[in-house]
Steps between C-alpha positions, in 0.01 A plus 500: 500500500260291292570202728394697808186626326411148390568355846283754688193275524715219649658737753161634606354155540801360691504804734124459561532130575807525722364806690358309799830309548704823476288663766535193727878502450517872589290434814700198621777700675239701692317200646607455864384291795612391842677166490291203615725368782338392824636682796674307769320549831833602656557756221850377433524354151344242273743285299784739573309808366430786733121539454467852633734668252390355163279790397296509175627288214416472127236239443669357191846493664479480879874528540486858377388773738220724369605814315459820693395827341863619520621201301579566130354154402167606655483806286611313186209258561253789555633666183464181297151439636390851403661478149347164428176521701403845378737570213393212273122578520571878468720436195234280339234750585698787352567313177132416466397860575756631252373267227130576540495661157648179350258274681380334179840483329590137435858542625379662820247218549771240441713649780242611756177327395503228765509769775210700362285255304143503623530850654371826366763746369467723811543191725789346312742529799269307735733200493779716635283587799447123547882459509527761777221318685692173472817652639301662782350162582844341514627777720212449739556128494864542595429709808600345828238299682419646840634321801205298634629503854463873546 
């Protein structure tokens, strides 16, 4: 138990630093686009691939068809995105809110100080809001680009 208590600052810092990559990894299976294959004027096929029936594909793995809302992997991705994208900042914010009375305790400062240093006590969870803003920005950045032809 002492080991876990002593390693808390390292766990908090590592979670904070890997947070953007974790959100990106959770968003990756949800990023879809139409494949970029030029249509044959006759509509038959290009390089042996029937162009009309390809459908939407994952951007990171074009050989995989996009997950549909009925697909379990789609819901696992959404669940992981919610747990990481909102759960990590909410957990950090809760721990900071719970420890407001220990704000000046050296042990509390050692663990949570880098998240709240420079902020007033009543604004100590501001960095958690910044984390939510970062994940929202990534979510917006991963949205499909509109088809320019329509």
